[in-house]
C-alpha positions as CSV (number, residue, x, y, z in Angstrom):
1,M,-133.0,113.1,66.4
2,R,-134.7,114.3,69.6
3,Q,-133.3,117.7,70.8
4,K,-131.8,117.4,74.3
5,V,-134.0,118.9,76.9
6,F,-132.6,120.4,80.1
7,G,-134.2,121.9,83.2
8,L,-134.4,125.7,83.2
9,A,-136.0,127.9,85.8
10,V,-137.4,130.8,83.7
11,A,-138.1,133.8,85.9
12,A,-140.2,135.5,83.2
13,L,-143.6,136.2,81.9
14,L,-145.3,133.4,80.2
15,W,-146.2,133.9,76.6
16,T,-149.9,133.9,77.4
17,A,-150.2,134.8,81.1
18,P,-149.4,138.0,82.9
19,L,-148.2,136.2,86.1
20,W,-145.0,134.4,86.9
21,S,-145.3,130.7,86.2
22,E,-143.7,127.7,87.9
23,P,-140.2,126.8,86.7
24,A,-140.5,125.4,83.2
25,T,-138.5,122.8,81.4
26,L,-137.4,124.3,78.0
27,A,-135.2,123.3,75.2
28,P,-132.3,125.7,74.6
29,Q,-133.8,127.2,71.4
30,A,-137.1,127.8,73.3
31,A,-135.1,129.4,76.1
32,R,-133.4,131.7,73.7
33,A,-136.7,132.7,72.2
34,A,-138.1,133.4,75.7
35,A,-135.1,135.5,76.5
36,A,-135.5,137.5,73.3
37,R,-139.2,138.0,74.1
38,L,-138.4,139.2,77.6
39,L,-135.9,141.7,76.2
40,T,-138.3,143.0,73.6
41,E,-141.1,143.5,76.2
42,G,-138.8,145.4,78.6
43,Y,-137.5,142.8,81.1
44,P,-133.7,142.9,80.7
45,R,-132.9,141.6,84.2
46,A,-135.0,138.5,83.4
47,T,-133.1,138.1,80.2
48,L,-129.9,138.1,82.1
49,D,-131.3,135.3,84.3
50,V,-132.2,133.2,81.3
51,T,-128.9,133.8,79.5
52,A,-126.9,133.0,82.6
53,V,-128.4,129.5,82.7
54,L,-127.9,129.1,78.9
55,L,-124.2,130.1,79.3
56,E,-123.7,127.8,82.3
57,R,-124.8,125.0,80.0
58,D,-122.7,126.3,77.0
59,P,-120.2,129.2,77.5
60,Q,-120.0,129.5,73.7
61,D,-123.7,130.0,73.1
62,V,-123.4,132.9,70.7
63,D,-127.1,133.7,70.6
64,A,-127.2,133.8,74.4
65,L,-124.2,136.1,74.5
66,I,-125.7,138.5,72.0
67,L,-129.0,138.6,74.0
68,R,-127.0,139.1,77.2
69,A,-125.0,142.0,75.6
70,H,-128.3,143.7,74.6
71,A,-129.7,143.3,78.1
72,Q,-126.5,144.6,79.8
73,R,-126.5,147.7,77.5
74,T,-130.2,148.3,78.4
75,L,-129.2,148.2,82.0
76,Q,-126.3,150.6,81.3
77,D,-123.7,148.0,82.0
78,N,-121.7,149.0,78.9
79,S,-118.5,147.3,80.0
80,G,-120.3,144.0,80.6
81,A,-122.1,144.3,77.3
82,Q,-118.7,144.8,75.5
83,V,-117.3,141.6,77.2
84,S,-120.4,139.6,76.1
85,A,-120.3,141.0,72.6
86,R,-116.6,140.3,72.1
87,K,-117.1,136.7,73.2
88,A,-120.0,136.4,70.7
89,W,-117.8,137.8,67.9
90,Q,-115.0,135.3,68.9
91,Y,-117.2,132.2,69.0
92,S,-119.6,133.0,66.1
93,T,-119.1,131.5,62.7
94,E,-122.3,132.4,60.8
95,G,-122.8,135.7,59.0
96,V,-125.9,136.8,60.9
97,Q,-124.3,136.0,64.3
98,K,-121.1,137.9,63.4
99,Y,-123.2,140.8,62.2
100,E,-125.3,141.0,65.4
101,A,-122.2,140.6,67.6
102,A,-120.4,143.5,65.8
103,R,-123.5,145.7,65.9
104,V,-124.2,145.2,69.6
105,M,-120.5,145.8,70.4
106,A,-120.8,149.1,68.5
107,Q,-123.9,150.1,70.4
108,A,-122.3,149.4,73.8
109,L,-119.1,151.3,72.8
110,S,-121.2,154.2,71.5
111,S,-123.3,154.3,74.8
112,D,-119.9,154.3,76.6
113,D,-118.8,157.4,74.6
114,R,-116.2,155.5,72.7
115,K,-117.5,156.6,69.3
116,S,-114.4,156.0,67.2
117,R,-114.2,152.4,68.3
118,A,-117.9,152.0,67.7
119,Q,-117.3,153.2,64.1
120,L,-114.7,150.5,63.6
121,W,-117.1,147.8,64.8
122,L,-119.8,149.1,62.5
123,R,-117.4,148.8,59.6
124,R,-117.0,145.2,60.7
125,A,-120.7,144.7,60.8
126,A,-121.1,146.1,57.3
127,Q,-118.3,143.8,56.1
128,V,-119.9,140.6,57.4
129,A,-123.6,141.5,56.8
130,P,-125.2,138.6,55.0
131,T,-127.8,140.7,53.2
132,E,-127.8,144.2,51.6
133,Q,-130.6,145.3,53.9
134,L,-128.5,144.5,57.0
135,R,-125.5,146.1,55.5
136,N,-127.5,149.3,54.8
137,R,-128.6,149.3,58.4
138,A,-125.0,149.1,59.6
139,V,-124.1,152.0,57.3
140,R,-126.9,154.1,58.7
141,D,-125.8,153.4,62.2
142,Y,-122.2,154.3,61.2
143,Q,-123.3,157.6,59.8
144,Y,-125.3,158.4,62.9
145,V,-122.3,157.6,65.2
146,R,-120.0,159.6,63.0
147,F,-122.3,162.6,63.3
148,T,-122.4,162.3,67.1
149,N,-118.6,161.6,67.4
150,P,-116.6,164.7,68.3
151,W,-113.5,163.0,66.9
152,S,-113.0,162.1,63.3
153,V,-110.0,160.7,61.4
154,K,-109.4,160.6,57.6
155,F,-106.6,158.7,56.0
156,R,-105.2,159.2,52.5
157,F,-103.0,156.8,50.6
158,G,-102.1,156.7,46.9
159,I,-99.6,155.1,44.5
160,A,-99.0,156.9,41.2
161,P,-96.7,155.5,38.5
162,S,-95.6,158.4,36.2
163,D,-93.4,159.0,33.2
164,N,-92.2,162.3,34.8
165,V,-92.2,161.7,38.5
166,N,-89.7,164.6,39.1
167,N,-91.8,167.1,37.1
168,A,-88.9,168.0,34.9
169,P,-89.2,170.2,31.8
170,L,-89.3,168.8,28.3
171,D,-86.4,171.0,27.4
172,N,-83.6,171.3,30.0
173,T,-81.9,174.3,28.4
174,V,-82.5,178.0,29.0
175,I,-81.0,181.1,27.4
176,L,-79.9,183.9,29.8
177,G,-78.2,187.0,28.4
178,G,-77.7,185.4,25.1
179,L,-76.0,182.4,26.6
180,L,-77.3,178.8,26.5
181,F,-77.3,176.9,29.8
182,E,-78.1,173.2,30.1
183,D,-79.1,171.3,33.3
184,E,-78.2,167.7,32.8
185,T,-80.2,166.6,35.9
186,A,-83.5,168.3,34.7
187,I,-84.8,165.5,32.6
188,P,-88.1,163.6,32.9
189,L,-87.7,160.3,34.8
190,S,-90.0,157.4,35.2
191,G,-91.0,156.4,38.7
192,V,-93.7,156.0,41.4
193,E,-95.0,158.7,43.7
194,I,-96.3,157.5,47.0
195,S,-98.6,159.8,48.9
196,T,-99.9,159.4,52.5
197,G,-101.9,161.7,54.8
198,V,-104.1,161.9,57.8
199,D,-106.5,164.5,59.2
200,L,-107.4,164.4,62.9
201,R,-110.3,166.6,63.9
202,Y,-112.1,167.4,67.2
203,N,-115.4,169.2,67.3
204,F,-116.6,171.1,70.5
205,N,-119.2,173.6,71.6
206,I,-121.7,171.9,69.3
207,S,-125.3,173.2,68.8
208,R,-127.9,173.0,66.1
209,T,-126.4,175.9,64.1
210,R,-122.7,175.8,65.0
211,R,-119.7,173.8,66.0
212,N,-116.1,174.7,66.7
213,F,-113.2,172.4,65.7
214,V,-109.5,171.9,65.9
215,L,-107.8,170.1,63.0
216,L,-104.3,168.6,62.6
217,S,-103.3,167.5,59.1
218,W,-100.2,165.7,57.9
219,D,-99.3,164.9,54.3
220,Q,-96.2,163.4,52.8
221,K,-95.1,162.5,49.2
222,R,-92.1,160.3,48.4
223,V,-90.7,159.4,45.0
224,V,-89.2,156.1,43.9
225,I,-87.3,156.5,40.6
226,T,-87.4,153.4,38.4
227,D,-85.6,154.9,35.4
228,D,-82.3,153.1,34.7
229,D,-80.9,156.3,33.1
230,K,-81.2,158.3,36.4
231,P,-78.2,160.7,36.7
232,L,-76.0,160.0,39.7
233,E,-76.5,163.6,41.0
234,I,-80.3,162.9,41.5
235,D,-81.3,161.6,45.0
236,E,-84.9,160.4,45.6
237,D,-84.9,162.2,48.9
238,D,-84.6,165.5,47.0
239,F,-88.3,165.1,45.9
240,R,-89.7,164.3,49.3
241,Y,-92.4,166.7,50.4
242,T,-94.0,167.0,53.9
243,K,-96.5,169.3,55.3
244,L,-97.9,169.6,58.9
245,E,-100.8,172.0,59.6
246,A,-102.9,172.9,62.6
247,A,-106.2,174.7,62.3
248,L,-108.8,176.3,64.5
249,G,-112.2,177.0,63.0
250,R,-116.0,177.0,63.2
251,D,-118.8,175.6,61.1
252,F,-121.9,177.6,61.4
253,K,-125.3,178.8,60.0
254,T,-127.1,182.0,60.7
255,A,-130.4,180.0,60.7
256,A,-131.4,176.3,60.3
257,D,-132.2,176.8,56.6
258,A,-129.4,179.2,55.9
259,P,-126.2,178.5,53.9
260,S,-123.5,176.5,55.6
261,N,-120.3,178.4,56.5
262,T,-116.8,177.5,57.6
263,V,-114.1,179.9,58.8
264,S,-110.7,178.8,60.0
265,L,-107.2,180.0,60.9
266,S,-104.3,177.6,60.2
267,L,-100.6,177.4,60.9
268,G,-98.4,175.2,58.8
269,R,-94.9,174.1,58.1
270,I,-93.5,172.6,54.9
271,W,-90.4,170.5,54.4
272,S,-88.9,169.9,50.9
273,G,-86.1,167.4,50.4
274,G,-85.9,167.0,54.2
275,D,-85.1,170.7,54.6
276,H,-87.4,173.3,56.2
277,L,-88.9,175.2,53.2
278,A,-91.6,177.5,54.6
279,D,-93.9,178.4,57.4
280,E,-97.5,179.4,56.5
281,V,-100.4,181.2,58.2
282,R,-103.7,181.1,56.4
283,V,-107.3,182.3,56.8
284,R,-110.0,180.4,55.0
285,F,-113.8,181.0,54.5
286,R,-116.2,178.7,52.7
287,Q,-119.9,178.9,52.1
288,T,-122.3,176.3,50.6
289,H,-125.7,177.1,49.2
290,K,-128.3,174.4,48.4
291,L,-130.2,175.5,45.4
292,A,-133.3,174.2,43.6
293,D,-133.4,170.8,41.8
294,G,-130.5,169.4,43.8
295,A,-128.0,172.0,42.7
296,T,-125.3,173.3,45.0
297,L,-123.1,176.4,44.9
298,N,-119.9,176.4,46.9
299,W,-117.6,179.4,47.1
300,Y,-114.5,180.0,49.1
301,S,-111.7,182.5,49.7
302,T,-108.3,182.2,51.3
303,F,-105.7,184.7,52.4
304,G,-102.3,183.6,53.5
305,Y,-98.7,184.5,54.1
306,A,-95.7,182.2,53.5
307,D,-92.4,182.8,55.2
308,R,-89.8,181.1,52.9
309,Q,-86.7,179.8,54.6
310,D,-84.7,179.2,51.4
311,N,-85.0,182.7,50.1
312,A,-86.5,185.6,52.0
313,D,-87.5,187.4,48.7
314,R,-89.9,184.6,48.0
315,S,-91.9,185.2,51.1
316,G,-95.2,186.8,50.5
317,I,-99.0,186.8,50.4
318,T,-101.3,184.6,48.3
319,S,-105.0,185.3,48.0
320,T,-107.5,183.0,46.4
321,L,-111.2,183.3,45.4
322,G,-113.0,180.3,43.9
323,A,-116.4,178.7,43.3
324,T,-117.9,175.4,42.3
325,W,-121.5,174.9,40.9
326,S,-122.9,171.5,40.5
327,R,-126.3,169.9,39.6
328,P,-127.8,166.6,38.6
329,V,-128.2,166.2,34.8
330,G,-130.5,163.2,34.6
331,G,-130.0,159.4,35.0
332,G,-128.1,159.9,38.3
333,S,-125.3,161.8,36.5
334,R,-123.9,165.1,37.9
335,L,-122.1,168.0,36.3
336,A,-119.8,170.4,38.2
337,L,-118.2,173.6,36.9
338,S,-115.5,175.4,38.8
339,A,-113.4,178.6,38.6
340,K,-110.5,179.9,40.8
341,L,-108.6,183.2,40.8
342,S,-105.4,183.6,42.7
343,R,-102.7,186.3,43.2
344,T,-99.2,185.8,44.7
345,D,-97.3,188.9,45.8
346,T,-93.6,188.6,46.8
347,D,-90.3,190.5,46.4
348,S,-89.2,187.8,43.9
349,A,-90.0,188.2,40.2
350,V,-89.6,184.4,39.9
351,V,-92.7,183.8,42.1
352,T,-95.0,186.8,41.8
353,H,-97.9,186.0,39.4
354,D,-101.6,185.8,38.7
355,A,-103.4,182.5,38.0
356,V,-106.8,181.5,36.7
357,T,-108.1,177.9,36.8
358,L,-111.3,176.7,35.0
359,G,-112.6,173.2,35.1
360,A,-115.5,170.8,34.5
361,T,-116.3,167.5,36.1
362,Y,-118.9,165.0,34.9
363,T,-119.8,161.9,37.0
364,L,-121.8,159.2,35.2
365,G,-125.0,157.9,36.9
366,R,-124.5,154.5,35.3
367,P,-121.6,152.2,36.3
368,V,-118.7,151.7,33.9
369,L,-116.9,148.3,34.5
370,S,-118.9,148.1,37.8
371,A,-117.4,151.4,38.9
372,V,-118.5,155.0,39.3
373,A,-116.8,156.9,36.5
374,T,-115.8,160.5,36.6
375,F,-114.3,162.6,33.8
376,S,-112.7,166.0,34.4
377,A,-110.9,168.7,32.4
378,F,-109.1,171.7,33.9
379,G,-107.1,174.6,32.4
380,T,-104.7,176.8,34.3
381,F,-103.3,180.1,33.1
382,R,-100.4,181.8,34.9
383,R,-99.1,185.3,34.1
384,Y,-95.9,186.5,35.8
385,D,-95.4,190.2,36.4
386,D,-91.7,190.7,35.4
387,A,-89.4,189.4,32.8
388,V,-86.7,187.2,34.2
389,Y,-85.7,184.6,31.6
390,G,-86.0,186.8,28.5
391,P,-87.5,190.0,27.1
392,D,-91.0,189.0,28.0
393,P,-92.6,188.0,31.3
394,R,-93.2,184.3,31.7
395,R,-96.6,182.9,30.6
396,D,-97.8,179.3,31.3
397,D,-100.9,177.6,29.9
398,G,-101.6,174.2,31.4
399,A,-104.3,171.6,30.9
400,V,-105.2,168.5,32.9
401,L,-107.4,165.6,31.6
402,S,-108.4,162.8,34.0
403,T,-110.6,159.9,34.3
404,S,-111.3,158.0,37.6
405,L,-113.0,154.7,38.4
406,F,-114.3,154.2,41.9
407,F,-115.1,150.5,42.5
408,K,-117.4,151.0,45.4
409,D,-118.9,147.5,45.1
410,F,-115.6,145.9,45.9
411,D,-115.1,147.5,49.3
412,T,-113.4,145.9,52.3
413,Y,-114.6,147.3,55.6
414,G,-116.0,150.3,53.8
415,F,-112.9,151.1,51.8
416,A,-112.9,150.6,48.0
417,P,-110.2,151.0,45.4
418,K,-110.1,154.1,43.1
419,V,-108.0,154.2,39.9
420,A,-107.4,157.5,38.1
421,F,-105.7,158.2,34.7
422,T,-104.3,161.7,34.5
423,A,-102.5,163.6,31.7
424,R,-100.9,167.0,32.3
425,R,-99.4,169.4,29.8
426,T,-97.9,172.9,30.4
427,N,-96.9,175.1,27.5
428,S,-94.8,178.1,28.4
429,N,-93.1,180.9,26.4
430,I,-90.0,179.9,28.4
431,S,-89.2,176.5,27.0
432,S,-87.6,175.3,30.3
433,F,-91.0,175.4,31.9
434,D,-92.7,173.2,29.3
435,T,-93.8,170.0,31.1
436,R,-95.7,166.8,30.4
437,D,-96.8,164.1,32.8
438,I,-98.9,160.9,32.3
439,R,-99.7,158.9,35.4
440,V,-101.9,156.2,36.8
441,S,-102.8,156.6,40.5
442,I,-104.2,153.9,42.7
443,G,-105.8,154.7,46.1
444,L,-108.5,153.8,48.6
445,Q,-111.6,155.8,49.3
446,S,-114.3,155.4,52.0
447,V,-117.7,154.2,50.6
448,F,-119.6,155.6,53.6
């Protein structure tokens, strides 16, 4: 079938001549090719002339809209480029056209200093990319825009079914002064923990070796009890936990090849069961060293004060020192070892204690069930200063074993499911603090 030919006055360079030609009669596809060539060779205004005639013929000409958006962005008409790109996205049906429309929209938004919206459109581009090569290109663009964006947002969401969602002890009895007491509500209950959170960060005064930031974080955990034997005295709202924290800090290096440092001061408020539990002020410092053979060493320290609203004696200082060392171990796998020491000092013998946590994490280089598999084991040892529940001070020894599967190849808009299996066990010399918890958590994690 003969392609319909229409008259088109092309104010452009000819393919083989340096001078303007007489108005030529071109088929639509040849006109689009001419517009693309004009744009490539640095004639965006001529590209606008060609695409204007193409769009007069067919306002839903997606290729013409995409070319027009590129030309408008080149001429710093970012608003016009966004209008053209949005129409191209709306009218396009093919993967390549959808991809190019999303990508040029992101470029126009980024040039207009609307970096966060540009990141959303690059996630769209990665989602509709017809080839892995084009997807990787969108991901690289996303990472660049994220690096240049002073704003960043991180969301957290997880659902965790558990056989001890209320963190109750295995034994709900305690002996005080030779008398046996029993708490009928302190029994393990099955249910689901739902966790949500968001971090909003803004960077400013940015240079090659430093940047300042302000950070606002919000986290909440809610419990849904599914156990039919739930005592009437237990209310799900009693296990609701909320924390709001604001921080001011700086990321910096003393030289371009020096370790990375972060220092911050934060103020936080905690609610438990809907009631104001505590106010916190905390100073944090973190330093990261890049070692030979791809290894890293990360160490950190915190010093904070908690003002407890439920019991003034439980207000006090907590200091922490920790480190994590990791390195590749062949085949794409990676091993990480960590240690943490902490001390909590208050006027309450129930709270004052020392704690040590040791752990190891191993990430397999080869996929398991098409997922990135991570295995970890941690041990925590707490020693309390004074005897409260018997002749000896309380001693807790806990262990956590977990396995997670991150299905990064099943992402949607750059977010992929992550499933974790976790078993916790705490043995204490005070039986009412013996606990056990087995849960499966399901969440979403960003792939890029």
